[in-house]
Structures are given as structure tokens and as C-alpha cells.
Residue frames as qw, qx, qy, qz and C-alpha x, y, z in Angstrom:
[[0.344, -0.837, 0.410, 0.115, -26.99, 0.25, -17.04],
 [0.445, -0.339, 0.782, 0.275, -25.57, -2.93, -18.59],
 [0.670, 0.456, -0.288, -0.510, -25.70, -4.44, -22.10],
 [0.978, -0.009, 0.199, -0.058, -25.53, -8.05, -23.26],
 [0.429, -0.559, 0.602, 0.375, -22.13, -9.60, -23.87],
 [0.780, 0.594, -0.003, -0.198, -21.12, -10.12, -27.50],
 [0.264, 0.697, -0.666, 0.036, -17.59, -11.43, -27.07],
 [0.806, 0.019, -0.591, 0.024, -16.15, -14.87, -26.40],
 [0.428, -0.021, -0.614, 0.664, -14.41, -13.76, -23.19],
 [0.296, -0.717, -0.447, -0.445, -17.65, -12.60, -21.64],
 [0.609, -0.626, -0.349, 0.341, -16.35, -12.30, -18.08],
 [0.435, -0.109, 0.039, 0.893, -13.89, -9.58, -19.17],
 [0.067, -0.451, -0.399, -0.795, -16.70, -7.61, -20.77],
 [0.522, -0.698, -0.483, -0.091, -18.80, -7.94, -17.61],
 [0.595, -0.438, -0.204, 0.642, -15.92, -6.65, -15.50],
 [0.271, 0.132, 0.215, 0.929, -15.39, -3.74, -17.87],
 [0.241, -0.607, -0.465, -0.598, -19.06, -2.71, -17.73],
 [0.593, -0.683, -0.395, 0.160, -19.12, -2.83, -13.93],
 [0.526, -0.263, -0.043, 0.808, -15.95, -0.74, -13.75],
 [0.093, 0.325, 0.340, 0.878, -17.45, 1.79, -16.18],
 [0.404, -0.701, -0.498, -0.313, -20.62, 1.99, -14.07],
 [0.603, -0.580, -0.266, 0.479, -18.51, 2.76, -11.00],
 [0.402, -0.050, 0.149, 0.902, -16.50, 5.40, -12.88],
 [0.090, -0.454, -0.439, -0.770, -19.72, 7.03, -14.09],
 [0.199, -0.137, 0.487, -0.839, -21.15, 7.11, -10.58],
 [0.696, -0.143, -0.402, -0.578, -23.98, 4.71, -11.44],
 [0.847, -0.311, -0.414, 0.116, -22.59, 2.31, -8.84],
 [0.056, -0.773, 0.376, -0.508, -21.16, 3.71, -5.61],
 [0.195, 0.223, -0.863, 0.409, -19.58, 2.16, -2.49],
 [0.359, 0.097, 0.694, -0.617, -22.24, 0.04, -0.82],
 [0.658, 0.280, -0.229, -0.660, -24.24, -0.56, -4.02],
 [0.655, -0.072, 0.744, -0.105, -25.48, -4.13, -4.26],
 [0.199, 0.281, -0.719, -0.604, -25.02, -5.90, -7.58],
 [0.811, 0.016, -0.153, -0.565, -27.86, -8.01, -8.98],
 [0.804, -0.254, 0.526, -0.107, -27.97, -11.67, -8.00],
 [0.299, -0.343, 0.779, 0.431, -25.84, -14.08, -10.00],
 [0.413, 0.411, 0.800, 0.143, -28.80, -15.54, -11.91],
 [0.243, 0.893, 0.288, -0.248, -30.12, -12.08, -12.77],
 [0.091, -0.757, 0.431, 0.482, -26.71, -10.92, -13.97],
 [0.400, -0.052, 0.839, 0.366, -26.42, -13.98, -16.19],
 [0.365, 0.671, 0.644, 0.041, -29.73, -13.02, -17.81],
 [0.062, 0.923, 0.021, -0.378, -28.78, -9.34, -18.13],
 [0.102, -0.678, 0.584, 0.434, -25.47, -10.09, -19.81],
 [0.857, 0.382, -0.147, -0.313, -26.62, -13.15, -21.73],
 [0.342, 0.507, -0.778, 0.145, -23.87, -15.38, -20.35],
 [0.735, -0.242, -0.632, 0.044, -23.62, -18.43, -18.15],
 [0.569, -0.814, -0.016, -0.113, -23.54, -18.11, -14.38],
 [0.844, -0.186, 0.069, 0.498, -19.97, -19.41, -14.56],
 [0.430, 0.516, 0.121, 0.731, -19.04, -16.36, -16.63],
 [0.305, -0.842, -0.073, -0.439, -20.59, -14.10, -14.01],
 [0.813, -0.562, 0.007, 0.153, -18.70, -15.89, -11.23],
 [0.747, 0.115, 0.076, 0.651, -15.39, -15.47, -13.08],
 [0.152, 0.699, 0.097, 0.692, -16.03, -11.75, -13.53],
 [0.525, -0.797, -0.040, -0.297, -16.94, -11.28, -9.87],
 [0.874, -0.325, -0.009, 0.362, -13.90, -13.24, -8.69],
 [0.576, 0.333, 0.064, 0.744, -11.64, -10.97, -10.74],
 [0.110, -0.760, -0.084, -0.635, -13.33, -7.84, -9.41],
 [0.731, -0.676, -0.065, -0.063, -13.07, -9.11, -5.85],
 [0.831, -0.109, 0.006, 0.545, -9.37, -9.85, -6.25],
 [0.365, 0.466, 0.079, 0.802, -8.83, -6.32, -7.56],
 [0.196, -0.262, -0.519, 0.790, -10.62, -4.88, -4.53],
 [0.208, -0.170, -0.282, -0.921, -13.58, -3.35, -6.37],
 [0.708, -0.339, -0.274, -0.555, -16.29, -5.60, -4.91],
 [0.075, -0.279, 0.860, -0.419, -16.76, -7.73, -1.81],
 [0.562, -0.265, -0.715, -0.322, -18.99, -10.69, -0.99],
 [0.299, -0.298, 0.534, -0.732, -21.10, -10.54, 2.16],
 [0.225, -0.151, -0.962, -0.043, -22.75, -13.66, 3.58],
 [0.131, 0.303, 0.671, -0.664, -26.20, -13.97, 5.09],
 [0.304, 0.661, 0.684, -0.052, -29.78, -13.18, 4.17],
 [0.158, 0.952, 0.088, -0.249, -28.93, -9.55, 3.45],
 [0.507, -0.459, 0.498, 0.533, -25.69, -10.53, 1.76],
 [0.684, 0.693, 0.225, 0.042, -24.58, -10.51, -1.83],
 [0.650, 0.098, 0.135, 0.741, -21.90, -8.77, -3.86],
 [0.077, -0.950, -0.234, 0.193, -21.35, -5.10, -3.09],
 [0.455, 0.703, -0.145, 0.527, -19.19, -2.29, -4.42],
 [0.689, -0.489, -0.308, 0.436, -16.64, -1.74, -1.69],
 [0.120, -0.975, 0.101, 0.160, -14.93, 1.36, -0.39],
 [0.587, 0.691, -0.382, 0.178, -11.54, 2.00, -1.95],
 [0.825, -0.516, 0.168, 0.155, -8.65, 0.10, -0.38],
 [0.264, 0.859, -0.434, -0.062, -5.19, 1.43, -1.22],
 [0.554, -0.440, 0.707, 0.010, -3.67, -1.78, 0.18],
 [0.844, 0.394, 0.363, -0.016, -4.81, -3.49, -3.01],
 [0.451, 0.858, -0.238, 0.060, -2.35, -1.32, -4.92],
 [0.244, -0.713, 0.649, -0.106, 0.45, -2.27, -2.58],
 [0.770, -0.076, 0.631, -0.060, -0.30, -5.98, -2.89],
 [0.769, 0.618, 0.164, 0.007, -0.41, -5.73, -6.68],
 [0.259, 0.867, -0.414, 0.100, 2.92, -3.93, -6.81],
 [0.500, -0.520, 0.684, -0.109, 4.44, -6.45, -4.39],
 [0.857, 0.208, 0.470, -0.020, 3.33, -9.27, -6.69],
 [0.610, 0.786, -0.073, 0.072, 4.90, -7.49, -9.67],
 [0.090, -0.797, 0.588, -0.107, 8.16, -7.17, -7.76],
 [0.698, -0.249, 0.665, -0.092, 8.08, -10.87, -6.87],
 [0.818, 0.445, 0.362, 0.037, 7.50, -11.73, -10.54],
 [0.566, -0.195, 0.330, 0.730, 10.42, -9.55, -11.60],
 [0.305, 0.734, 0.475, 0.377, 8.23, -7.09, -13.49],
 [0.088, -0.961, 0.046, -0.257, 9.39, -4.19, -11.32],
 [0.662, 0.268, -0.453, 0.534, 12.94, -3.66, -10.15],
 [0.541, -0.602, -0.380, 0.447, 14.04, -2.77, -6.65],
 [0.347, -0.078, 0.095, 0.930, 15.80, 0.23, -8.17],
 [0.138, -0.456, -0.464, -0.746, 12.53, 1.55, -9.61],
 [0.524, -0.676, -0.518, -0.034, 10.76, 1.12, -6.29],
 [0.536, -0.422, -0.212, 0.700, 13.53, 2.91, -4.42],
 [0.182, 0.139, 0.247, 0.941, 13.48, 5.79, -6.91],
 [0.313, -0.581, -0.514, -0.547, 9.70, 6.13, -6.58],
 [0.594, -0.629, -0.454, 0.214, 9.87, 5.97, -2.80],
 [0.464, -0.258, -0.082, 0.844, 12.63, 8.58, -2.56],
 [0.027, 0.293, 0.347, 0.890, 10.82, 10.95, -4.95],
 [0.437, -0.640, -0.523, -0.354, 7.49, 10.61, -3.14],
 [0.619, -0.562, -0.373, 0.401, 9.02, 10.92, 0.32],
 [0.390, -0.041, 0.025, 0.920, 11.07, 13.95, -0.72],
 [0.153, -0.434, -0.353, -0.814, 7.98, 15.80, -1.91],
 [0.584, -0.629, -0.508, -0.071, 6.10, 14.75, 1.22],
 [0.582, -0.364, -0.268, 0.676, 8.91, 16.16, 3.38],
 [0.178, 0.156, 0.149, 0.960, 8.85, 19.47, 1.51],
 [0.375, -0.561, -0.438, -0.594, 5.11, 19.78, 2.05],
 [0.657, -0.552, -0.458, 0.235, 5.48, 18.86, 5.71],
 [0.477, -0.107, -0.139, 0.861, 8.08, 21.60, 6.03],
 [0.060, -0.205, -0.172, -0.962, 5.54, 24.18, 4.87],
 [0.547, -0.393, -0.411, -0.614, 2.31, 22.76, 6.31],
 [0.597, -0.233, -0.726, 0.250, 3.02, 20.83, 9.50],
 [0.395, -0.779, -0.026, -0.486, 1.52, 22.17, 12.71],
 [0.161, -0.545, 0.694, -0.443, 2.89, 21.87, 16.22],
 [0.825, -0.087, 0.393, -0.396, 0.45, 19.01, 16.71],
 [0.877, 0.433, -0.203, -0.048, 1.87, 17.23, 13.65],
 [0.331, 0.608, -0.631, 0.350, 5.41, 17.52, 15.01],
 [0.491, -0.388, 0.598, -0.501, 4.22, 16.26, 18.39],
 [0.938, 0.117, 0.171, -0.279, 2.70, 13.20, 16.71],
 [0.724, 0.550, -0.395, 0.133, 5.89, 12.53, 14.75],
 [0.041, 0.572, -0.679, 0.459, 8.00, 12.77, 17.88],
 [0.718, -0.213, 0.466, -0.471, 5.57, 10.53, 19.75],
 [0.937, 0.306, -0.093, -0.140, 5.89, 7.98, 16.94],
 [0.478, 0.581, -0.583, 0.306, 9.69, 8.02, 17.28],
 [0.328, -0.445, 0.639, -0.535, 9.37, 7.53, 21.05],
 [0.883, 0.006, 0.262, -0.389, 6.96, 4.62, 20.52],
 [0.812, 0.473, -0.341, 0.023, 9.32, 3.09, 17.97],
 [0.192, 0.576, -0.677, 0.416, 12.25, 3.30, 20.38],
 [0.556, -0.290, 0.572, -0.529, 10.24, 1.76, 23.22],
 [0.932, 0.193, 0.040, -0.305, 8.89, -1.02, 21.00],
 [0.732, 0.505, -0.437, 0.135, 12.33, -1.99, 19.76],
 [0.089, -0.576, 0.676, -0.450, 13.77, -2.08, 23.25],
 [0.563, -0.130, 0.711, -0.401, 11.51, -5.05, 24.03],
 [0.839, 0.401, 0.305, -0.206, 10.87, -6.63, 20.62],
 [0.294, -0.503, 0.652, 0.485, 13.21, -8.26, 18.11],
 [0.037, 0.007, 0.854, 0.519, 11.03, -9.87, 15.45],
 [0.204, 0.515, 0.812, -0.181, 7.56, -10.33, 14.03],
 [0.194, 0.621, 0.511, 0.562, 5.06, -8.35, 11.99],
 [0.279, -0.915, -0.277, 0.092, 4.43, -5.90, 14.85],
 [0.532, -0.512, 0.203, 0.643, 8.11, -4.98, 14.71],
 [0.355, 0.181, 0.524, 0.753, 8.06, -4.29, 10.99],
 [0.041, -0.810, -0.522, -0.263, 4.83, -2.35, 11.40],
 [0.396, -0.833, -0.114, 0.370, 6.51, -0.13, 13.97],
 [0.495, -0.203, 0.371, 0.759, 9.30, 0.52, 11.45],
 [0.181, 0.341, 0.582, 0.716, 6.94, 1.73, 8.72],
 [0.124, -0.790, -0.585, 0.135, 4.31, 3.57, 10.81],
 [0.295, -0.551, -0.002, 0.780, 6.51, 6.66, 10.91],
 [0.139, 0.009, 0.548, 0.825, 6.03, 7.24, 7.19],
 [0.116, -0.633, -0.718, -0.265, 2.24, 7.19, 7.50],
 [0.299, -0.783, -0.339, 0.427, 2.39, 9.79, 10.27],
 [0.300, -0.340, 0.279, 0.847, 4.81, 11.85, 8.17],
 [0.056, 0.294, 0.671, 0.678, 2.48, 11.76, 5.17],
 [0.193, -0.741, -0.642, 0.027, -0.49, 12.72, 7.35],
 [0.303, -0.626, -0.127, 0.707, 1.38, 15.91, 8.26],
 [0.158, 0.046, 0.489, 0.857, 0.96, 17.04, 4.63],
 [0.390, 0.420, 0.466, -0.674, -2.83, 17.12, 5.15],
 [0.508, 0.393, -0.469, -0.606, -3.20, 15.55, 1.70],
 [0.817, -0.080, 0.484, -0.303, -5.11, 12.26, 1.77],
 [0.848, 0.506, -0.145, -0.061, -3.85, 11.17, -1.66],
 [0.290, 0.666, -0.627, 0.280, -0.24, 11.43, -0.53],
 [0.540, -0.370, 0.636, -0.409, -1.13, 9.46, 2.59],
 [0.925, 0.189, 0.238, -0.229, -2.56, 6.65, 0.46],
 [0.698, 0.627, -0.332, 0.099, 0.42, 6.61, -1.89],
 [0.018, -0.639, 0.680, -0.360, 2.89, 6.60, 0.99],
 [0.721, -0.210, 0.544, -0.373, 1.01, 3.78, 2.72],
 [0.915, 0.379, -0.013, -0.139, 1.10, 1.79, -0.51],
 [0.548, 0.638, -0.487, 0.236, 4.87, 2.06, -0.95],
 [0.182, -0.528, 0.694, -0.454, 5.73, 1.56, 2.71],
 [0.873, -0.062, 0.299, -0.381, 3.36, -1.41, 2.80],
 [0.849, 0.442, -0.288, 0.039, 5.54, -3.06, 0.16],
 [0.223, 0.594, -0.640, 0.434, 8.61, -2.47, 2.32],
 [0.572, -0.359, 0.518, -0.524, 6.81, -3.88, 5.35],
 [0.964, 0.118, 0.083, -0.223, 5.90, -7.08, 3.52],
 [0.677, 0.535, -0.449, 0.232, 9.49, -7.46, 2.32],
 [0.102, -0.553, 0.638, -0.526, 10.71, -7.01, 5.89],
 [0.806, -0.175, 0.350, -0.444, 8.22, -9.62, 7.08],
 [0.928, 0.326, -0.161, -0.083, 9.50, -12.05, 4.45],
 [0.604, 0.495, -0.497, 0.379, 13.15, -11.77, 5.36],
 [0.708, -0.569, -0.321, 0.270, 12.92, -11.22, 9.10],
 [0.176, 0.916, -0.106, 0.345, 14.27, -7.73, 9.76],
 [0.671, 0.027, -0.410, 0.618, 17.68, -7.31, 11.32],
 [0.332, -0.739, -0.344, 0.474, 18.09, -4.87, 14.21],
 [0.343, 0.680, 0.162, 0.627, 18.17, -1.27, 13.00],
 [0.525, -0.521, -0.394, 0.546, 19.82, 0.36, 15.98],
 [0.272, -0.144, 0.077, 0.948, 20.46, 3.67, 14.23],
 [0.003, -0.574, -0.640, -0.511, 16.90, 4.38, 13.06],
 [0.315, -0.820, -0.436, 0.197, 15.78, 6.26, 16.17],
 [0.393, -0.535, 0.091, 0.742, 18.80, 8.58, 16.06],
 [0.222, 0.149, 0.561, 0.783, 18.30, 9.20, 12.34],
 [0.108, -0.699, -0.633, -0.315, 14.63, 10.07, 12.82],
 [0.357, -0.792, -0.270, 0.416, 15.42, 12.47, 15.65],
 [0.344, -0.302, 0.305, 0.835, 18.03, 14.21, 13.47],
 [0.109, 0.381, 0.681, 0.615, 15.53, 14.33, 10.62],
 [0.197, -0.808, -0.554, -0.047, 12.80, 15.92, 12.75],
 [0.381, -0.677, -0.074, 0.625, 15.20, 18.48, 14.18],
 [0.282, -0.041, 0.475, 0.833, 16.22, 19.49, 10.67],
 [0.038, -0.599, -0.664, -0.445, 12.57, 19.97, 9.75],
 [0.332, -0.817, -0.405, 0.240, 11.85, 21.99, 12.89],
 [0.394, -0.532, 0.131, 0.738, 14.87, 24.19, 12.15],
 [0.465, 0.786, 0.064, -0.402, 13.55, 24.90, 8.65],
 [0.059, -0.549, 0.737, 0.390, 16.41, 23.02, 6.97],
 [0.840, 0.261, 0.251, -0.404, 14.02, 21.15, 4.71],
 [0.710, 0.572, -0.397, -0.100, 16.47, 20.19, 1.95],
 [0.043, 0.494, -0.820, 0.285, 18.89, 18.82, 4.54],
 [0.636, -0.035, 0.615, -0.464, 16.01, 16.75, 5.93],
 [0.833, 0.453, -0.067, -0.309, 15.27, 15.49, 2.41],
 [0.461, 0.594, -0.654, 0.079, 18.91, 14.44, 1.98],
 [0.288, -0.355, 0.786, -0.416, 18.97, 12.74, 5.39],
 [0.772, 0.140, 0.453, -0.423, 15.89, 10.68, 4.56],
 [0.758, 0.558, -0.263, -0.212, 17.00, 9.83, 1.00],
 [0.212, 0.557, -0.783, 0.181, 20.31, 8.53, 2.34],
 [0.468, -0.172, 0.742, -0.448, 18.48, 6.44, 4.94],
 [0.832, 0.318, 0.199, -0.409, 16.03, 4.96, 2.42],
 [0.625, 0.593, -0.501, -0.079, 18.88, 3.98, 0.10],
 [0.017, -0.454, 0.836, -0.308, 20.70, 2.32, 2.99],
 [0.658, 0.018, 0.584, -0.475, 17.59, 0.37, 4.02],
 [0.820, 0.466, -0.088, -0.322, 17.08, -0.77, 0.42],
 [0.394, 0.573, -0.716, 0.064, 20.65, -2.07, 0.25],
 [0.298, -0.258, 0.821, -0.412, 20.04, -4.05, 3.43],
 [0.774, 0.235, 0.337, -0.481, 16.81, -5.46, 2.05],
 [0.725, 0.552, -0.356, -0.207, 18.37, -6.52, -1.25],
 [0.168, 0.509, -0.819, 0.206, 21.31, -8.14, 0.54],
 [0.465, -0.101, 0.746, -0.467, 19.02, -10.06, 2.90],
 [0.807, 0.369, 0.141, -0.439, 16.72, -11.14, 0.06],
 [0.591, 0.575, -0.559, -0.094, 19.64, -12.39, -2.02],
 [0.054, -0.387, 0.864, -0.319, 20.99, -14.31, 0.97],
 [0.654, 0.071, 0.560, -0.503, 17.60, -15.92, 1.53],
 [0.797, 0.485, -0.158, -0.324, 17.37, -16.98, -2.12],
 [0.379, 0.552, -0.737, 0.090, 20.87, -18.49, -1.94],
 [0.331, -0.245, 0.795, -0.446, 19.95, -20.33, 1.26],
 [0.799, 0.238, 0.296, -0.467, 16.89, -21.85, -0.40],
 [0.700, 0.554, -0.417, -0.170, 18.94, -23.01, -3.36],
 [0.148, 0.469, -0.832, 0.258, 21.45, -24.68, -1.06],
 [0.488, -0.079, 0.699, -0.516, 18.67, -26.31, 0.95]]
């Protein structure tokens, strides 16, 4: 399955071969990689090179280390949260702009809404309405914390699930996860109008006014992004003054 390393940056070559084995189906979720010493012999590198490769793969979410007698390094099940964390890091480093993220989120959400308009069942609408009710109840007794921001973003996961397309669910969770982490970082301000907006949005969908629902949500997302940017800029200015 693997060949010996012939480059100076051996750990990169090791990572590449493991990724290729996964792509080819030779390694699947739950597959156990050879022990560190054995991998060093297979690839013809030091154990340090193997460790560097495995650390990189673990950080990218491809493998996981399990302790114990039956432990080792295993190919893990896919985790879309890794994508969200990577994109969040790129935003923090200035490699991605807030404008690009907003555009991507609006485009994805708009297509999700259109699919929901044509595919959602009565049960899907009931779940969406229950999520709005839960959001309203949660915010009546909570003002801060990660549970509060989670309640803000859960609606989008439920919305994506109503498309009955698991890829769209993963993509939506990735983008909304970025928003949730940004909210956690700044401490979200009260959003007293969100419940009313979501009820209007759902009524538009139920009435078959899908494009009006798309416009309602796009306007809301743009407004939330403006609030986020303003709060983030204020926090940066506060740090500089402190």
C-alpha cells in the first residue's frame, strides 16, 4: 500500500500516501494504521518523521489517536466541523474576508430555502416551528454564553435538514459554525427581532412565496453580519486601548 520516502520532507510524503490510500478505499473509517516503529520501517524515515505526519493528519481530522491496549492511530469518520475550524482560522488570519463569507452563506442558504420550499414535509415544518419556539423560550431566560449562541444557529441546521440532502446539511453546519464561534468570541447582543423574523420567514415558505422567503433571510443574514463586524471592530479597538 505504501512506498518508501525519497524526499527531504518525508512527513509530507507520508501524509500524502495515507490520504491517497483513504481516497482509493484502501483505508476506511476505523482502519488502524501500523505502529509508529513499523511505519518508520515501511517509509524508511525516522520515527520523528512519522510522528510529524500523524500530528498533521490528526489536526486535519483524518486520523485520531486512541489510548489503551487496543489503541493506536485510526482513520476517523468524517467531521465537517474540521472544515469550519479551518475556515475560521483563515478568517482570523485575514485570508478570507467577511464579505466573502457572507456571500457564500447567502448563496448557500438561498438554495437551501428553495429546496425546502419544494421538498419539506409537514413534519419538517413542525420541526422548524418547534425550533423557533425553543429559541424564543431559551432567550427569555438566557442572555449570554455558548448555549445562547448555539440556540441562535440551530435553526439553520434544522432548515438544511428539511432539504433531505446530507451534503447541504454539512455545508450549512460548517458556515453557521463559523458564525457561532464569532458570536462566542464577541458575546452576542440581544437579538429581540429574530423570533419575529423567523416566524415571518416560515409563513412565507408555507404560503409558497419562496422567493420572498429567500429575500427575507438574505436581508436578515446581511444585518447580522453588519452587527458582527461592528462588534468585532469595537472589540479590537478596546484591546488596543487596553
